[in-house]
N, C-alpha and C positions, 0 to 999 in steps of 0.2 A: 794747028791750034784746034783742039776739040772744044766744043761747047757743050756743057753739062746742064741738064735740066735742073729746076728747082725741086725742092722736096716734094714728094708724092705721097698723099695719104690714101690709104685703102682701108675700108672697114668690111670685115668678113661678116657673114650671116649670123655668126655667134657673137657679135659685137667686137671681136678682137681688131684692134687697130694695127695696121701695118704702115711704117713709115720707110719710104725709100729716099736716100739722100745721095744720089750719084756724085762721085768725086773721082778725080783723076788719080786713084790710088790702085795699088795692086793687092790690097788686103781690105777687108770688110769687118763689120761687127754685127752681132745680133743681140737683141735685148728683149726682155719682157718688162713692161711697166704695168704696174697694178695699182688701182685706187685703193691702197690699203695703208696710207700713211697715218701719221699721229691723229689727224683730224677725224678719222674714221674708227678710231679705238673706243670700244665700249668699256674695255678694262685698260688701265694704262700699261704700256709696253707691249700690246698684242702684236702690232705691226713690226716693232723692232725684233721681237722674238721670232716672228715669221721670217723676217730677213735672215737672222742668224741660222735658223733651222734650215730653211731652204738654200741659203748660200753655202752651207756645208755640203749639201748634196751638189749644188752646182760645181764646187771645187772638186768633189770626188768624180763626178762625171767628166769634168774638164780635164782632169789628169788621165782619163781613160784613153787608150789608143793614141790616135795622132793628134788629138786636141791638146796634148800636154804642152805644146809651144805657145798656146794663147794666154792673153791676160783674161782674167775672170774676177769679178767681184759683185758686190751688191750694196745697195744704199737705201735707206729709208728717210724721206723728208716728211714735211708737214701733209703732203696731199698724195704721197705715192711711194711705192717700193719698186726698185728696179734691180734686175739680175741680168748680167751681160758676160758675153765673151767678146773680146775685141782682138784685133790682129789676126782675124780668121781668113785663111786662104779661100778665095771664092769657091773652089770646088769642094771645100769642107763645110760650107754654110748649111747644107742640108743636115749633116750630122750634128753640128752645133744645135740646130734647131731640135733635132731629136733629144739631145742631152737636156736642153732647157725644159722640153715637155716632161721629162723624168723628174725635174726639180719639184714639180707639183704632185708627184706621188705622195701618198700618205707617209709622213715621217714615222719612224719608229721611236718607241718610248726612250730608248738609250740615247739617241741623238737629241731628242727633246730635252731630257733631263740635263745632259751636258751643256746644251746651249742656253738653258734657264740660268745655269750657274755662270756661264761666260757673260751674259747680259748683266747679271747682278755684280759681277766683278768689275765690269766696264762702268757701270753706273756708280759703284762704291768710290771709284776714284774721283768722282765729281762732287762728292760730299765734302764740302769745305765751308768755312764761314764766308768766304768771298762769294762762291756760288749760291749759298743760301741767301746772302744779302741781295744779290742781283735778282733772284726769284722774287723776293719781297718788293723790291723797286719796281719790277715790271708789273707785278700784281696791282700796286698803288697807281702807277702811271697809266696802264691799260686795263682797267677792271672789266670792261666788256669783252675784250679779247682773252683775257687771262683765264676765264672760266672754261675755256676750250684746251687749256694746257694743264698737264699734270706736273706737280712739283716733284723734285728728285726723290725725296723720301717716299712720296706716294707711289712713285714708279717702282722703287725697290720693294716696297712691302707688297705691292699687287702681284709681283711675280710668282709668289707662292701660291696664289690662287688660279693662276693660268693652267689650263688644261690642253690635251691635244685637241679636244673638240673646239676650243677657242681659236686655235691655230688653224 
């Protein structure tokens, strides 16, 4: 029986937090977590669009070479955005880290425009009387919190004003 240590947190000089969570597994995962969630948006859907643009690059790099076997994804929540490769063999962890670094390369205009449209399509599916009613109920019930949340129509209309500079 091997005893595994608890999670270990290390903060690098540049502020990057690294979490190690030893487990009795033969595979591992690597993720970047950024404080760029909805709560930090100055324009609605900035963080969500960032997720789409950068996750597209993560998928491209993830399919490159020997990391094609990994699971990779991204998600944006209220307080952060996460990009990750999971099920990485330990001897490929360094390469996975290099690929995630490339995710933060400046996105090109073609990828940006395509992902703006993808976000618009994703949000357009949410426009329904039921969803709009739910937004109104939340705004009435939680007026102090609701001022930090953008409505679905506001999110969709703001996408036209987002720029690469915003991202």
